[in-house]
C-alpha positions in Angstrom: 122.3 -253.6 -147.3 121.7 -252.7 -151.0 118.1 -252.0 -151.9 116.5 -252.4 -155.3 113.0 -251.6 -156.6 110.9 -254.5 -157.8 109.5 -253.6 -161.2 106.7 -255.0 -163.2 106.6 -255.5 -167.0 105.6 -251.9 -167.6 108.7 -250.6 -165.6 106.7 -249.4 -162.7 107.9 -249.9 -159.1 105.6 -252.3 -157.2 107.8 -253.0 -154.2 111.2 -252.5 -152.6 113.5 -255.4 -152.0 116.4 -255.4 -149.6 119.2 -257.6 -150.9 121.7 -259.6 -148.9 125.0 -257.9 -148.4 126.7 -261.2 -148.4 125.4 -262.1 -151.8 124.9 -258.8 -153.6 127.1 -256.4 -151.7 130.6 -257.7 -151.5 133.7 -256.4 -153.1 134.2 -258.5 -156.3 137.1 -260.9 -155.9 139.1 -260.6 -159.1 141.1 -263.8 -158.8 138.0 -266.0 -158.0 136.3 -264.5 -161.1 139.3 -265.2 -163.3 139.6 -268.8 -162.0 136.0 -269.7 -162.5 135.6 -268.1 -165.9 138.8 -269.8 -167.0 137.5 -273.2 -165.8 134.1 -272.7 -167.4 135.6 -271.7 -170.8 138.0 -274.7 -170.6 135.0 -277.0 -169.9 133.4 -275.8 -173.2 136.3 -277.3 -175.1 135.5 -280.7 -176.6 139.0 -282.0 -176.4 138.4 -284.4 -179.4 141.4 -283.1 -181.5 143.6 -286.0 -182.6 146.4 -286.7 -185.0 148.2 -290.0 -185.9 151.6 -290.6 -184.5 154.1 -293.0 -186.2 152.6 -296.0 -184.5 149.1 -295.2 -185.8 149.9 -294.4 -189.4 149.3 -297.4 -191.8 152.2 -298.9 -193.6 155.9 -298.5 -192.9 156.5 -302.0 -191.6 159.5 -302.7 -193.9 162.9 -301.1 -193.5 163.3 -299.0 -196.7 166.9 -300.0 -197.3 169.7 -301.9 -195.5 171.4 -300.4 -192.6 174.8 -299.9 -194.1 176.6 -299.6 -197.3 174.2 -297.4 -199.4 175.7 -294.1 -198.5 172.4 -292.8 -197.4 171.2 -292.1 -193.8 169.9 -295.1 -191.9 166.2 -295.4 -191.9 164.0 -297.9 -190.0 160.5 -297.0 -191.4 158.9 -294.9 -194.1 156.4 -293.7 -191.5 158.9 -291.9 -189.3 158.1 -288.1 -188.8 160.7 -286.9 -191.3 159.0 -288.9 -194.1 156.1 -287.8 -196.3 153.0 -289.6 -195.0 154.8 -290.2 -191.7 153.4 -289.8 -188.3 153.1 -286.5 -186.4 155.4 -285.7 -183.5 153.9 -284.3 -180.3 150.5 -283.6 -182.0 147.3 -283.1 -180.1 145.5 -286.1 -178.7 142.1 -286.4 -177.1 142.1 -285.0 -173.5 139.9 -283.4 -171.0 140.4 -279.7 -170.2 138.4 -279.8 -167.0 139.8 -277.7 -164.2 138.8 -278.6 -160.6 137.7 -275.7 -158.3 136.6 -275.7 -154.8 132.9 -275.0 -154.1 133.8 -272.0 -152.0 135.7 -270.4 -154.9 132.8 -271.0 -157.3 130.3 -269.5 -154.8 132.6 -266.5 -154.1 132.9 -265.9 -157.9 129.1 -266.0 -158.3 128.6 -263.6 -155.4 131.3 -261.3 -156.9 129.6 -261.3 -160.3 126.2 -260.5 -158.8 127.6 -257.8 -156.6 129.4 -256.2 -159.6 126.2 -255.8 -161.5 124.3 -254.6 -158.5 126.9 -252.0 -157.7 126.9 -250.7 -161.3 123.1 -250.5 -161.6 123.0 -253.3 -164.1 120.8 -255.6 -162.0 117.0 -255.3 -162.4 114.5 -257.2 -160.2 111.1 -258.0 -161.6 108.1 -259.5 -159.9 107.7 -262.1 -162.6 107.9 -262.5 -166.4 104.6 -264.1 -167.3 104.6 -263.3 -171.0 101.0 -263.9 -172.0 101.5 -264.5 -175.7 104.7 -265.6 -177.5 105.2 -262.3 -179.4 108.6 -260.7 -179.8 107.1 -257.3 -179.8 105.7 -257.8 -176.2 109.1 -259.0 -174.9 111.0 -256.1 -176.6 108.5 -253.7 -175.1 109.2 -255.1 -171.7 112.9 -254.6 -172.1 112.3 -251.0 -173.2 110.1 -250.4 -170.2 112.8 -251.7 -167.9 115.4 -249.5 -169.6 117.5 -252.4 -170.7 119.6 -252.6 -173.9 122.5 -254.7 -175.1 123.3 -258.2 -173.9 120.9 -259.2 -171.3 120.7 -262.3 -169.1 117.3 -263.2 -167.6 117.4 -265.4 -164.5 114.3 -267.0 -163.0 113.4 -270.2 -161.2 111.4 -271.5 -164.2 110.5 -270.2 -167.7 107.3 -270.8 -169.6 107.2 -271.6 -173.3 105.9 -268.2 -174.0 108.8 -266.5 -172.4 111.3 -268.5 -174.5 109.4 -268.2 -177.7 108.9 -264.5 -177.3 112.6 -263.8 -177.0 114.1 -266.3 -179.3 114.3 -263.7 -182.2 116.2 -261.2 -180.0 119.9 -262.2 -180.3 121.0 -260.2 -177.3 118.8 -262.0 -174.8 119.7 -265.2 -173.0 117.9 -267.3 -170.3 119.3 -269.1 -167.3 117.5 -271.0 -164.6 118.7 -270.0 -161.1 120.0 -273.5 -160.4 122.3 -273.4 -163.5 123.3 -269.7 -163.6 127.0 -269.4 -164.3 129.6 -266.7 -163.6 130.6 -266.6 -167.3 127.1 -265.9 -168.4 126.7 -263.1 -165.9 129.9 -261.4 -166.8 129.3 -261.9 -170.5 126.2 -259.7 -170.5 125.6 -256.0 -169.9 122.4 -256.4 -167.8 120.9 -259.0 -165.6 117.2 -259.2 -165.1 116.3 -261.5 -162.2 112.9 -262.4 -160.7 112.1 -261.9 -157.0 111.8 -265.6 -156.5 115.3 -266.2 -158.1 116.8 -263.6 -155.7 115.4 -265.5 -152.7 116.7 -268.8 -154.1 120.2 -267.3 -154.7 120.3 -265.9 -151.2 119.2 -269.2 -149.7 122.0 -271.1 -151.6 124.8 -268.5 -151.3 123.9 -267.1 -148.0 125.9 -269.5 -145.9 129.7 -269.8 -146.4 
């Protein structure tokens, strides 16, 4: 079973935590990761793009000229696609990009993402956040003490206003409550800082297949 040191805000080890092999120690499943990230990115799309086809463009009700005898090609409407101001053929219409995935696949991908960071030393466990005052300097000092730089995702059961306010001026830091953590957010960051309570919550939810 993988073991990690539990750190405080000063970067000192206060305890040792044994992680679940089933959640933090599996071989990352590449296909599950791809499928879930693809689905999450697709869900971010609004799908509100729209163009007018020939039935939606105003005008064009009258036949421009008679069917035969003019020497010109027959035309039934001035709003056909080949006309200026005509409708668009096969253009985008509002749609949903949602992709359905089984729960087991989503859980496998989440366990794979967590295991990947744990295996590469990019997972830090802290006893708690508890920023006393909403100062960016204090939050940045905590990141320095933990040896963290670059994109960082912080996962906890809950966050205080001071935690969020202290980090809002640091563009490389993102927050996610443990109940809403996503595979895309984990893989999109270099480091993951997770509280001890959040580890217990993840192991409780993901511990049973």
